[in-house]
N, C-alpha and C positions, 0 to 999 in steps of 0.2 A: 504494500500500500504506500510505502514511503516513496517509491519510484514514481507512482502516479502523481502524488502531490508535488514532488520536485518538478515533474514534467509540466504540470498545470501552473506552476509558479511563474512561468515566463510568458510575457505578452505575445512574443513571436510564435511560440508553440501553441498558445490558445488561438491565435489567428490561423495557423495551419489547420488546426482541428475544425475551425469554422469553414475554411475552404473545402476540406474533405467532407464536411457535412452535406455540401451541395452536390459534389461529384468526386469520383476517384481521379487522381492526378499523378503525373510523373514528377520527379524531382525538379526537372527543368521548368515545368508548368508552375509548380509551387514557387520556385525561385523568381519567376517573372512578376509575382505579386509583391516582392520585397526589394528593398534597396540595400541588400547585404550580399556578401559573397556566397557563391555556391558551396564552398566548403562549410560555411556557417550554417547554411540550410541543411546540408548533410548531417552536421552535428545535431541540429534540432530534431531532424527525422530519426536519428539514431536514439536519442533520448526518448522520444515518443514510442519508438518500437520496443525499447527495453521496458518501458512502462506498460506495454501491451495495449496502448491506446490506439495504435494504428497497426495495420498489417501491410505487407508488400508482396507483390507477385511479379515475377519476370515475364514480360510479354515482348518477345522479339528482343530488340536491343534496349528496351526501356524497362524500368522498374516502376510499376504502378502502385501508388499508395492509396489505402482506403481506411476509413474510420472503423474502429472496432467498437461497435455499439454495445456488445455484450459487456465489456469491462466498464463502460460508462453506466450501464444499468446497475451493475454490481456496486459501483461507487455511490450512485444515487440511493440505492437501497440502504447502504451502510450509513450514509448521512441521515436518512430519514429515521433510522433506528435511534440516532442520538437525540432526536426531537421528542421521542416518546418518554 
């Protein structure tokens, strides 16, 4: 769970999740939305993957990233239990 909160603690990573909420994207497509280096985008994607918030699939020469909604549901469920 610590990896998840570390991943969510960064505005760029939260923006990446918002982009992936709309549709699956390649790293290059994600990088086009930001004014930071591609290695920085790769670093953010790696952190999101380690937190299991996103998944990746190789399609031809591209890696396509998608939002892992299952883990988001688990986090939301955990947060809701704190409210009770």
